[in-house]
Steps between C-alpha positions, in 0.01 A plus 500: 500500500775738591685412178201594289475831680867572434456421130205735475696773669791453257263511203341822625846658544607407147185650351560820695855517363378438148235773534763737636740441209236511228454885497879547475520267203214679322664839565830378353320362198314830442823695545673289238212545256503879549876530448499274202578704184283439197682363204460681173505323177757617257355666195703492190302790356646847541312815599346747257830672434722195544772405261320197370342550157136585519263617220353761731847637581586523132175685431567747783854555377382572145240746627764666717738540206216635285413759765866604527521549123177702494626712788824569313309602186276731702801662668663559160176649369472731800860617449438570129180691570676698773786589262252601227309717746821673611602562138154635420509731801847622399391567141189683617708708740741590218207598279354718772838665560544564126151647475576733789848581368392574143165652580419768242718346227220501243425868565868593466521316165201699375660829609835434328374597149382832646848555642642421155275763341617766746861417414434528127325833547783638716759386243341741249616800701786705358757727660275804477314492831306822433292387203144380532591130456747510789252676723237240411739211561594633845169364629579163343840500665346563840246218457770265370727584793224440755400170339863385491539577873188299579640203307831521684322512836335162429828350369434528128842541340623564144719221362846642436608352167655766273862413409467177702530141375172364372308304765206291370356485852431873508525609135347427163713563192281642222779641280857393429760731351869474433686795650870557455696511823230328708526135585213270409198440723508843661191718540548809284151651529189465719180516299269449798594496866464185704387492862524280808257496790662399828763302313257336257516587131157633403607628157805412296700783348482520120854563376728518199802271523835510326622209294 
């Protein structure tokens, strides 16, 4: 009887020990499962921009190259348009400056024949300053002098060409004559005066040239 009681007591103690150890074992098992790192399968495929050939990558690369080329063409076009605009602005500015500089040129050209007529009339005067013609021409001389001063004040100048080498840029040879003692291509007579307006030739001088 006492032996049976001892066996029961031993069995009860073993079960208590087992129950005591069981929570520790479960905790260790859970801890191992938590710390266990997941294994990833290796994928032979590369990412979107990987080195491995991919039709989508090739398509993106072609589109990228196309966009770069279009961007380059647009930049070149912008530069050309900008250069053209600058040239246009410069030309317009030069035109405006010339208009301002040579303002009144057409009126001056129309007045030059009147100046020529005054000179022809004055050249008719003789050495007798007391006759009626001289007295009449005195008024012409005064008008001619005043008109000449006005022209000088706005930078209208007579082209100096008598006894000078012929210059086709400022002169027009209408007669040629051989004169002894004068070298060829020299201006020997001025048939009509030439004029410049602020450095610009507005009428060529009509001259006789030696040959």
